[in-house]
Short mmCIF file of the C-alpha atoms (twelve columns), coordinates in Angstrom:
data_MODEL
# 
_entry.id   MODEL 
# 
loop_
_atom_site.group_PDB 
_atom_site.id 
_atom_site.type_symbol 
_atom_site.label_atom_id 
_atom_site.label_alt_id 
_atom_site.label_comp_id 
_atom_site.label_asym_id 
_atom_site.label_seq_id 
_atom_site.Cartn_x 
_atom_site.Cartn_y 
_atom_site.Cartn_z 
_atom_site.pdbx_PDB_model_num 
ATOM 1   C CA . MET A 1   -5.945  3.949   -38.896 1 
ATOM 2   C CA . ARG A 2   -4.837  2.575   -35.215 1 
ATOM 3   C CA . THR A 3   -6.828  -0.095  -33.978 1 
ATOM 4   C CA . ASP A 4   -5.159  -0.862  -30.336 1 
ATOM 5   C CA . ARG A 5   -5.774  1.849   -27.931 1 
ATOM 6   C CA . HIS A 6   -3.031  1.485   -24.812 1 
ATOM 7   C CA . ILE A 7   -3.302  3.357   -21.847 1 
ATOM 8   C CA . PRO A 8   -0.275  3.998   -20.249 1 
ATOM 9   C CA . GLY A 9   0.788   2.773   -16.827 1 
ATOM 10  C CA . TRP A 10  0.409   5.841   -14.823 1 
ATOM 11  C CA . ALA A 11  -3.066  6.364   -16.099 1 
ATOM 12  C CA . GLN A 12  -4.152  2.885   -15.218 1 
ATOM 13  C CA . LEU A 13  -2.379  3.965   -11.536 1 
ATOM 14  C CA . LEU A 14  -4.451  7.219   -11.283 1 
ATOM 15  C CA . ILE A 15  -8.087  5.681   -12.376 1 
ATOM 16  C CA . PHE A 16  -7.550  3.075   -9.356  1 
ATOM 17  C CA . LEU A 17  -6.680  5.134   -7.012  1 
ATOM 18  C CA . LEU A 18  -9.907  7.580   -7.785  1 
ATOM 19  C CA . ILE A 19  -11.586 4.625   -7.390  1 
ATOM 20  C CA . MET A 20  -10.117 3.892   -4.606  1 
ATOM 21  C CA . PHE A 21  -10.073 7.067   -2.641  1 
ATOM 22  C CA . ALA A 22  -13.851 6.708   -4.020  1 
ATOM 23  C CA . VAL A 23  -14.164 4.260   -2.068  1 
ATOM 24  C CA . ILE A 24  -12.455 4.300   0.689   1 
ATOM 25  C CA . PRO A 25  -14.834 5.960   3.070   1 
ATOM 26  C CA . PHE A 26  -16.981 2.351   2.759   1 
ATOM 27  C CA . ILE A 27  -13.578 0.201   3.288   1 
ATOM 28  C CA . GLY A 28  -13.010 2.056   6.541   1 
ATOM 29  C CA . ASP A 29  -16.360 0.855   8.112   1 
ATOM 30  C CA . VAL A 30  -14.464 -3.064  7.037   1 
ATOM 31  C CA . PHE A 31  -11.080 -1.311  7.766   1 
ATOM 32  C CA . ARG A 32  -11.843 -0.582  11.429  1 
ATOM 33  C CA . LYS A 33  -13.454 -4.303  12.253  1 
ATOM 34  C CA . VAL A 34  -10.339 -6.070  10.953  1 
ATOM 35  C CA . PRO A 35  -7.255  -3.855  10.623  1 
ATOM 36  C CA . LEU A 36  -5.224  -6.958  10.688  1 
ATOM 37  C CA . ALA A 37  -6.362  -8.577  7.874   1 
ATOM 38  C CA . PHE A 38  -5.381  -5.222  5.965   1 
ATOM 39  C CA . PHE A 39  -2.272  -5.478  7.554   1 
ATOM 40  C CA . PHE A 40  -1.400  -8.797  6.029   1 
ATOM 41  C CA . LEU A 41  -2.521  -7.666  2.725   1 
ATOM 42  C CA . LEU A 42  -0.104  -4.653  2.951   1 
ATOM 43  C CA . LEU A 43  2.816   -6.616  3.631   1 
ATOM 44  C CA . LEU A 44  1.841   -9.571  0.847   1 
ATOM 45  C CA . CYS A 45  1.853   -6.527  -2.036  1 
ATOM 46  C CA . PRO A 46  5.537   -6.711  -2.416  1 
ATOM 47  C CA . PHE A 47  5.546   -10.675 -1.604  1 
ATOM 48  C CA . LEU A 48  3.589   -10.413 -4.771  1 
ATOM 49  C CA . ALA A 49  4.965   -8.120  -6.622  1 
ATOM 50  C CA . TRP A 50  8.378   -10.359 -6.139  1 
ATOM 51  C CA . CYS A 51  6.457   -13.305 -7.611  1 
ATOM 52  C CA . LEU A 52  6.161   -11.489 -10.858 1 
ATOM 53  C CA . ARG A 53  9.717   -12.849 -11.456 1 
ATOM 54  C CA . SER A 54  8.201   -16.324 -11.141 1 
ATOM 55  C CA . ASP A 55  8.773   -18.099 -15.428 1 
ATOM 56  C CA . TYR A 56  4.947   -19.230 -14.058 1 
ATOM 57  C CA . LEU A 57  3.214   -16.926 -15.157 1 
ATOM 58  C CA . ASP A 58  5.822   -16.030 -18.591 1 
ATOM 59  C CA . SER A 59  2.481   -18.799 -20.312 1 
ATOM 60  C CA . SER A 60  -0.420  -16.388 -18.796 1 
ATOM 61  C CA . LEU A 61  1.038   -12.489 -19.128 1 
ATOM 62  C CA . THR A 62  2.087   -10.631 -21.684 1 
ATOM 63  C CA . ASP A 63  4.295   -7.574  -21.246 1 
ATOM 64  C CA . ARG A 64  1.172   -5.067  -20.778 1 
ATOM 65  C CA . GLY A 65  -0.051  -8.080  -18.378 1 
ATOM 66  C CA . TYR A 66  3.419   -7.883  -16.120 1 
ATOM 67  C CA . THR A 67  2.994   -3.618  -16.173 1 
ATOM 68  C CA . ASN A 68  -0.708  -4.093  -15.330 1 
ATOM 69  C CA . VAL A 69  -0.014  -6.428  -12.544 1 
ATOM 70  C CA . LYS A 70  2.621   -3.957  -11.534 1 
ATOM 71  C CA . GLY A 71  0.076   -0.919  -11.535 1 
ATOM 72  C CA . LEU A 72  -2.419  -2.598  -9.400  1 
ATOM 73  C CA . LEU A 73  0.477   -4.144  -6.828  1 
ATOM 74  C CA . LEU A 74  1.086   -0.804  -6.107  1 
ATOM 75  C CA . GLY A 75  -2.174  0.773   -6.613  1 
ATOM 76  C CA . ILE A 76  -3.379  -1.410  -3.483  1 
ATOM 77  C CA . SER A 77  -0.210  -0.994  -1.487  1 
ATOM 78  C CA . ILE A 78  -1.481  2.757   -1.946  1 
ATOM 79  C CA . ALA A 79  -4.728  2.931   -0.753  1 
ATOM 80  C CA . ILE A 80  -4.150  0.282   2.253   1 
ATOM 81  C CA . ALA A 81  -1.532  2.760   2.964   1 
ATOM 82  C CA . PHE A 82  -3.491  5.955   2.696   1 
ATOM 83  C CA . LEU A 83  -6.082  3.873   5.142   1 
ATOM 84  C CA . PHE A 84  -3.493  3.233   7.668   1 
ATOM 85  C CA . PHE A 85  -2.116  6.500   8.088   1 
ATOM 86  C CA . ALA A 86  -5.639  7.750   8.066   1 
ATOM 87  C CA . HIS A 87  -6.669  5.873   10.485  1 
ATOM 88  C CA . TYR A 88  -3.902  6.324   12.444  1 
ATOM 89  C CA . ASP A 89  -5.460  7.517   15.732  1 
ATOM 90  C CA . PHE A 90  -8.142  4.257   15.508  1 
ATOM 91  C CA . ILE A 91  -5.035  1.912   14.949  1 
ATOM 92  C CA . ARG A 92  -2.730  3.600   18.076  1 
ATOM 93  C CA . ASP A 93  -5.776  3.904   20.629  1 
ATOM 94  C CA . HIS A 94  -6.729  -0.214  19.925  1 
ATOM 95  C CA . LEU A 95  -2.948  -0.817  20.299  1 
ATOM 96  C CA . GLY A 96  -2.335  1.334   23.320  1 
ATOM 97  C CA . ARG A 97  -5.414  -0.152  25.036  1 
ATOM 98  C CA . LYS A 98  -4.603  -3.503  24.085  1 
ATOM 99  C CA . TYR A 99  -1.090  -3.625  24.984  1 
ATOM 100 C CA . LEU A 100 0.251   -0.423  27.209  1 
ATOM 101 C CA . ASP A 101 -0.399  -0.210  31.026  1 
ATOM 102 C CA . GLY A 102 -2.217  2.890   31.953  1 
ATOM 103 C CA . TYR A 103 -3.236  3.764   28.006  1 
ATOM 104 C CA . SER A 104 -6.023  6.576   28.134  1 
ATOM 105 C CA . VAL A 105 -6.211  9.257   25.502  1 
ATOM 106 C CA . HIS A 106 -7.557  12.829  25.303  1 
ATOM 107 C CA . TYR A 107 -9.733  14.429  22.564  1 
ATOM 108 C CA . ASP A 108 -9.583  17.956  22.954  1 
ATOM 109 C CA . ASN A 109 -11.876 19.861  19.938  1 
ATOM 110 C CA . ASP A 110 -10.899 23.214  18.785  1 
ATOM 111 C CA . ILE A 111 -11.567 25.602  15.771  1 
ATOM 112 C CA . ASP A 112 -9.222  26.867  13.383  1 
ATOM 113 C CA . GLU A 113 -7.923  30.445  12.269  1 
ATOM 114 C CA . TYR A 114 -9.933  29.447  9.328   1 
ATOM 115 C CA . GLY A 115 -13.006 28.168  10.990  1 
ATOM 116 C CA . ARG A 116 -13.072 24.240  10.645  1 
ATOM 117 C CA . PRO A 117 -13.135 21.833  13.430  1 
ATOM 118 C CA . TYR A 118 -10.219 20.260  14.126  1 
ATOM 119 C CA . ARG A 119 -9.396  17.254  16.575  1 
ATOM 120 C CA . ILE A 120 -6.576  16.966  19.398  1 
ATOM 121 C CA . ALA A 121 -5.091  13.952  20.878  1 
ATOM 122 C CA . ASP A 122 -2.943  13.812  23.407  1 
ATOM 123 C CA . PRO A 123 -2.712  10.130  24.255  1 
ATOM 124 C CA . SER A 124 -0.663  9.257   27.795  1 
ATOM 125 C CA . THR A 125 0.564   5.745   29.744  1 
ATOM 126 C CA . SER A 126 1.919   4.996   32.836  1 
ATOM 127 C CA . GLY A 127 6.099   4.811   32.350  1 
ATOM 128 C CA . PHE A 128 8.477   6.573   29.865  1 
ATOM 129 C CA . ALA A 129 9.146   3.453   27.931  1 
ATOM 130 C CA . ASN A 130 5.437   3.627   27.209  1 
ATOM 131 C CA . ASN A 131 5.392   7.030   26.343  1 
ATOM 132 C CA . THR A 132 7.979   6.581   24.108  1 
ATOM 133 C CA . ILE A 133 6.707   3.838   22.084  1 
ATOM 134 C CA . ILE A 134 3.439   6.146   21.803  1 
ATOM 135 C CA . TYR A 135 5.655   8.869   20.384  1 
ATOM 136 C CA . LEU A 136 7.664   6.157   18.440  1 
ATOM 137 C CA . SER A 137 4.475   4.480   16.857  1 
ATOM 138 C CA . GLN A 138 4.373   7.530   14.862  1 
ATOM 139 C CA . TRP A 139 7.255   7.086   13.266  1 
ATOM 140 C CA . VAL A 140 6.841   4.108   12.442  1 
ATOM 141 C CA . MET A 141 3.404   4.160   10.658  1 
ATOM 142 C CA . LEU A 142 4.651   7.471   8.594   1 
ATOM 143 C CA . GLY A 143 7.484   4.995   7.845   1 
ATOM 144 C CA . LEU A 144 5.427   1.870   6.683   1 
ATOM 145 C CA . CYS A 145 2.907   4.347   5.044   1 
ATOM 146 C CA . ALA A 146 5.493   5.447   2.847   1 
ATOM 147 C CA . GLY A 147 7.795   2.626   2.720   1 
ATOM 148 C CA . ILE A 148 6.130   0.018   1.883   1 
ATOM 149 C CA . PRO A 149 4.307   1.028   -1.459  1 
ATOM 150 C CA . PHE A 150 7.728   2.317   -2.336  1 
ATOM 151 C CA . LEU A 151 9.030   -0.980  -1.532  1 
ATOM 152 C CA . THR A 152 5.794   -2.457  -3.684  1 
ATOM 153 C CA . TRP A 153 7.128   -0.289  -6.200  1 
ATOM 154 C CA . GLN A 154 10.628  -1.164  -6.889  1 
ATOM 155 C CA . ILE A 155 10.305  -4.643  -5.866  1 
ATOM 156 C CA . ALA A 156 7.703   -4.913  -8.907  1 
ATOM 157 C CA . GLU A 157 9.573   -2.981  -11.608 1 
ATOM 158 C CA . THR A 158 12.385  -4.718  -10.942 1 
ATOM 159 C CA . SER A 159 10.406  -7.985  -11.421 1 
ATOM 160 C CA . VAL A 160 9.011   -7.081  -14.206 1 
ATOM 161 C CA . LYS A 161 12.281  -5.888  -15.586 1 
ATOM 162 C CA . ILE A 162 13.238  -9.819  -15.170 1 
ATOM 163 C CA . ALA A 163 10.314  -10.718 -16.630 1 
ATOM 164 C CA . HIS A 164 10.526  -8.290  -20.057 1 
ATOM 165 C CA . LYS A 165 14.524  -9.493  -19.861 1 
ATOM 166 C CA . ARG A 166 13.330  -13.020 -19.909 1 
ATOM 167 C CA . LYS A 167 10.712  -13.220 -22.335 1 
ATOM 168 C CA . ARG A 168 12.698  -11.117 -25.130 1 
ATOM 169 C CA . GLN A 169 15.656  -14.390 -24.438 1 
ATOM 170 C CA . LEU A 170 13.058  -16.867 -24.843 1 
ATOM 171 C CA . ASN A 171 11.703  -15.103 -28.493 1 
ATOM 172 C CA . LYS A 172 15.012  -14.508 -29.694 1 
ATOM 173 C CA . SER A 173 15.909  -18.228 -28.582 1 
ATOM 174 C CA . ASP A 174 12.606  -19.687 -30.308 1 
ATOM 175 C CA . ALA A 175 13.478  -17.444 -33.263 1 
ATOM 176 C CA . GLY A 176 16.501  -19.002 -33.664 1 
ATOM 177 C CA . ASP A 177 15.185  -22.630 -33.272 1 
ATOM 178 C CA . GLY A 178 13.295  -22.167 -36.448 1 
ATOM 179 C CA . LEU A 179 16.496  -21.498 -38.458 1 
# 
């Protein structure tokens, strides 16, 4: 009978994301108070994934531990990216009022063909350059929300492969020393 039950990495990530999406409404208020802290945490995820290459962690983490940390970093980066994507209007309005001259936004409430209400934002600024910045910010935000988790995944995947390879080589050299 098998005694070690291993939950696959994809299942761990799915469980983490489900928990995060259940907690996001509560985190949203905190996010609106300190979005810069969440931005730095989002940027920290690829760096921490890169730090998995360090041999300092070899004595603390097993192969499965590296995989779990990789999944945790990926889950955190996806959850924070989702927060930024979901709160784009808030971030755009906050930064627009603070840094763009003449920034204003008008919201229209409407109802779609299925009877669901929705809100349309119409931001405007003084000057063509500022309007271009507002337009491009949508694409930059979408790129960050998709790119940072993808970058975290790629870096973590490579880092874990390097760590696994280093541990295998260390185990081979330890086995060779005993002869």
